[in-house]
C-alpha positions as CSV (number, residue, x, y, z in Angstrom):
1,M,6.5,-33.6,13.4
2,Q,7.3,-33.2,9.7
3,L,3.9,-34.3,8.7
4,T,2.3,-31.9,11.2
5,A,4.3,-29.0,9.8
6,I,3.3,-29.9,6.2
7,L,-0.3,-30.1,7.3
8,V,-0.1,-26.6,9.0
9,L,1.5,-25.1,5.9
10,C,-1.3,-26.6,3.7
11,L,-3.9,-25.1,6.0
12,F,-2.3,-21.7,5.9
13,A,-2.0,-21.9,2.1
14,S,-5.7,-22.8,1.8
15,Q,-6.7,-20.0,4.1
16,A,-4.6,-17.5,2.1
17,A,-6.2,-18.7,-1.1
18,E,-9.7,-18.2,0.3
19,I,-8.8,-14.7,1.4
20,D,-7.4,-14.0,-2.1
21,D,-10.7,-15.1,-3.6
22,A,-12.6,-12.8,-1.2
23,I,-10.3,-9.9,-2.1
24,A,-10.9,-10.6,-5.8
25,A,-14.7,-10.4,-5.1
26,L,-14.3,-7.1,-3.3
27,Q,-12.2,-5.7,-6.3
28,R,-15.0,-6.6,-8.7
29,R,-17.5,-5.1,-6.3
30,D,-19.2,-8.4,-5.6
31,F,-19.7,-7.3,-1.9
32,V,-22.3,-9.9,-1.2
33,G,-20.1,-12.7,-2.5
34,A,-17.1,-11.4,-0.6
35,E,-19.1,-11.2,2.6
36,R,-20.2,-14.8,2.2
37,K,-16.6,-16.0,1.7
38,L,-15.3,-13.9,4.5
39,R,-18.0,-15.0,7.0
40,A,-16.9,-18.6,6.3
41,I,-13.3,-17.8,6.9
42,A,-14.0,-15.8,10.1
43,A,-16.2,-18.6,11.4
44,A,-13.3,-21.1,10.9
45,H,-10.6,-18.7,12.1
46,P,-12.2,-16.2,14.5
47,D,-8.9,-14.6,15.4
48,D,-7.9,-13.8,11.8
49,A,-7.7,-10.0,11.9
50,R,-7.4,-9.6,8.2
51,A,-10.5,-11.7,7.4
52,L,-12.5,-9.8,10.0
53,S,-11.3,-6.4,8.7
54,L,-12.2,-7.4,5.1
55,L,-15.5,-8.8,6.2
56,A,-16.2,-5.4,7.8
57,T,-15.2,-3.7,4.6
58,A,-17.6,-5.9,2.6
59,L,-20.4,-4.9,5.0
60,D,-19.5,-1.2,4.8
61,N,-19.8,-1.4,1.0
62,Q,-23.4,-2.7,1.4
63,S,-24.3,0.3,3.7
64,L,-24.2,-2.1,6.7
65,A,-21.9,0.0,8.8
66,G,-23.6,-0.8,12.1
67,E,-23.0,-4.5,11.5
68,A,-19.4,-3.8,10.3
69,E,-18.1,-1.9,13.2
70,P,-17.8,-4.7,15.8
71,F,-15.7,-6.6,13.2
72,H,-13.5,-3.6,12.6
73,R,-12.9,-3.2,16.3
74,R,-12.2,-6.8,16.9
75,A,-9.7,-6.8,14.0
76,V,-7.9,-3.8,15.5
77,D,-7.8,-5.4,18.9
78,L,-6.2,-8.5,17.3
79,A,-3.8,-6.6,15.0
80,P,-3.2,-3.1,16.5
81,R,-0.2,-2.4,14.3
82,S,-1.6,-3.7,11.0
83,V,-1.7,-0.7,8.6
84,E,-4.3,-2.5,6.4
85,V,-6.6,-3.2,9.3
86,L,-6.2,0.3,10.8
87,N,-6.8,1.9,7.4
88,N,-10.0,-0.1,6.8
89,F,-11.2,1.0,10.2
90,A,-10.3,4.7,9.6
91,I,-12.3,4.7,6.4
92,H,-15.2,3.2,8.2
93,L,-15.1,5.8,10.9
94,S,-14.9,8.6,8.4
95,M,-17.9,7.1,6.5
96,T,-19.9,7.1,9.7
97,G,-19.1,10.6,10.7
98,K,-16.7,9.7,13.6
99,E,-14.0,12.1,12.3
100,A,-12.1,12.6,15.6
101,E,-11.7,8.8,16.1
102,A,-10.7,8.4,12.4
103,R,-8.0,11.0,12.9
104,G,-6.7,9.1,15.9
105,I,-6.5,6.0,13.8
106,Y,-4.7,7.7,11.0
107,R,-2.2,9.0,13.6
108,R,-1.7,5.4,14.7
109,I,-1.0,4.5,11.1
110,V,1.8,7.1,10.7
111,D,3.2,5.9,14.1
112,V,3.5,2.4,12.6
113,E,4.5,3.5,9.1
114,P,5.7,7.2,9.0
115,G,5.8,7.4,5.2
116,N,2.2,6.2,4.7
117,F,1.0,8.4,1.9
118,N,-2.7,8.1,2.5
119,A,-2.7,8.7,6.2
120,N,-0.2,11.7,5.9
121,L,-2.2,13.3,3.2
122,L,-5.5,13.0,5.0
123,L,-4.0,14.3,8.3
124,A,-2.5,17.2,6.4
125,Q,-5.8,18.1,4.8
126,L,-7.6,18.0,8.2
127,A,-4.8,20.2,9.7
128,I,-5.1,22.8,7.0
129,R,-8.9,22.8,7.3
130,D,-8.5,23.4,11.0
131,K,-5.8,26.1,10.3
132,H,-3.0,24.1,12.0
133,G,-0.2,25.0,9.6
134,E,2.8,23.5,11.5
135,E,1.0,20.2,11.9
136,A,0.1,20.1,8.2
137,L,3.8,20.7,7.3
138,R,4.9,17.8,9.5
139,Y,2.6,15.4,7.6
140,L,3.4,16.9,4.2
141,A,7.1,16.3,4.8
142,H,6.4,12.6,4.3
143,V,4.4,13.0,1.1
144,P,6.1,13.1,-2.4
145,E,5.9,16.5,-4.0
146,N,3.6,17.2,-6.9
147,P,1.6,20.4,-7.7
148,P,-1.4,19.6,-5.5
149,I,0.9,18.8,-2.6
150,L,2.9,21.9,-3.1
151,L,-0.3,23.9,-3.1
152,M,-1.1,22.4,0.3
153,Q,2.4,23.3,1.5
154,M,1.8,26.9,0.4
155,N,-1.4,27.0,2.3
156,A,0.3,25.6,5.4
157,L,3.1,28.1,5.2
158,Y,0.7,31.0,5.0
159,L,-1.2,29.6,8.0
160,T,2.0,29.6,10.0
161,G,2.8,33.2,9.1
162,K,5.8,32.2,6.9
163,T,4.7,34.5,4.1
164,D,8.1,34.8,2.4
165,E,8.4,31.0,2.1
166,G,4.7,30.9,1.0
167,D,5.3,33.5,-1.6
168,A,8.4,31.7,-2.9
169,L,6.5,28.5,-3.2
170,G,3.6,30.4,-4.8
171,A,6.0,31.7,-7.5
172,R,7.3,28.2,-8.1
173,L,3.7,27.0,-8.5
174,T,2.6,29.7,-10.8
175,G,5.5,28.7,-13.1
176,M,4.4,25.1,-13.0
177,A,0.8,26.0,-13.6
178,R,1.2,28.0,-16.8
179,G,-1.0,26.4,-19.4
180,N,-3.0,24.7,-16.7
181,T,-5.9,27.0,-15.9
182,P,-7.6,25.0,-13.1
183,L,-4.3,24.7,-11.2
184,M,-3.5,28.4,-11.7
185,M,-6.9,29.3,-10.4
186,A,-6.4,27.1,-7.4
187,V,-3.0,28.7,-6.7
188,A,-4.5,32.2,-7.1
189,G,-7.5,31.3,-4.9
190,A,-5.2,30.1,-2.1
191,M,-3.2,33.3,-2.3
192,K,-6.3,35.4,-2.1
193,D,-7.5,33.5,0.9
194,A,-4.2,34.2,2.6
195,R,-4.7,37.9,1.7
196,R,-1.6,37.9,-0.6
197,F,-3.6,40.0,-3.0
198,A,-0.8,41.2,-5.3
199,Q,0.4,37.6,-5.8
200,A,-3.2,36.4,-6.3
201,K,-3.9,39.1,-8.9
202,A,-0.8,38.2,-10.9
203,A,-1.8,34.5,-10.8
204,Y,-5.4,35.2,-11.9
205,Q,-4.1,37.4,-14.7
206,E,-2.0,34.5,-15.8
207,A,-5.0,32.2,-15.6
208,L,-7.0,34.7,-17.7
209,K,-4.5,34.4,-20.5
210,G,-5.4,30.7,-20.9
211,D,-9.1,31.3,-20.6
212,P,-10.0,34.9,-21.5
213,S,-13.8,34.4,-21.3
214,N,-13.8,32.7,-17.8
215,T,-16.2,34.8,-15.7
216,E,-15.0,33.3,-12.5
217,I,-11.5,34.6,-13.1
218,Q,-12.9,38.0,-14.2
219,S,-15.0,38.2,-11.0
220,A,-12.0,37.3,-8.8
221,L,-9.9,40.0,-10.5
222,A,-12.6,42.6,-10.0
223,E,-12.8,41.7,-6.3
224,L,-9.0,42.0,-6.0
225,N,-9.0,45.4,-7.7
226,R,-11.2,46.6,-4.9
227,H,-8.5,45.8,-2.4
228,E,-6.0,48.1,-4.1
């Protein structure tokens, strides 16, 4: 029994080392080499979900998405709660234009791991794009704050009609964006899109101080003046 246990441990260690070698190949963008290594692992261990998922990723990176998809689906069937496997599949689905299915997979990821940064961020972006402010705020609640995230929160607040909260966050963002013209312009543009014209004008004026010759800012201010 002891000898058998040692043999099993050695086999697992060998398999893990082979997968590590394949991951190293993926990281250095040797996708053909990674595919070769992972095909050998998958042939020897056809129920290894991670190997199948990584093999599919190697194929995706060679523009072989049609060949990759069955491996992704098999991996998900074998490991339906593996965040790594689910994330690789979601990326594949996004690459192949299957956005609705990709969104469903990202939702499965946050069910397994509520604080997953990547899945929450992508779901929030999609929700804002589709003008679902409350949904976006739920996902953003799990994402650490930084200026781009706060900008998304401001957008989501405006979408839900919480204009006072949106304006308060906008004021905070304009304070943070002083000296950062691209960020100030992004804040101002979001305010303009939300028809918060007075706030947008103030933010654009602040942006103009940092870049007085910027014609995009000048044009935006001229457009806002027409709303007065």
